[in-house]
C-alpha angles and dihedrals in degrees: 000000000000116000120189111207122195128177142180115197119190102235094181092069124081110281092010096125091050092048091049092053092046093050092049092046091051092049092050089060091060107032154349125293108234098171134004096282100012128093132181112211128185103206143155119235096268093048089049093052091045093051092045091051093049093049094047089054091055104047128075103233090204093059110017136056132214126187131190122196115193108208092176131217096305095058098132108114094019093098129052126194128206131172134012125003105044114241123248137218108250093211097034127112115294115212119200 
C-alpha cells in the first residue's frame, strides 16, 4: 500500500534540529522524499506499523506534528504531479 507521510518539526525548540534529522532519516529508510517534509512509502501493514512506531518515538507530540495518509494498494492515478522535480513510480525500477 502507498502511505504518504508528512511532518512538521518545531526546530526553534530545544532538540528540534536533531528531531528533524531523525524523522527524515527514518522516513528515508521506508520511502522516497517527494518534497521537503513529504515522503511516499510503499509498505505492507507490518512495515507501516513499524515506521509509525519509530516516528512516534522521535517526535515531541507537544511541539511537532506527523500525518499519515493511506492511499491503499490501488494508488496509481490518485496523485498528480506538476512542476519541478519529475515524479517517480514507487514500484518502478530503481537504478543505483
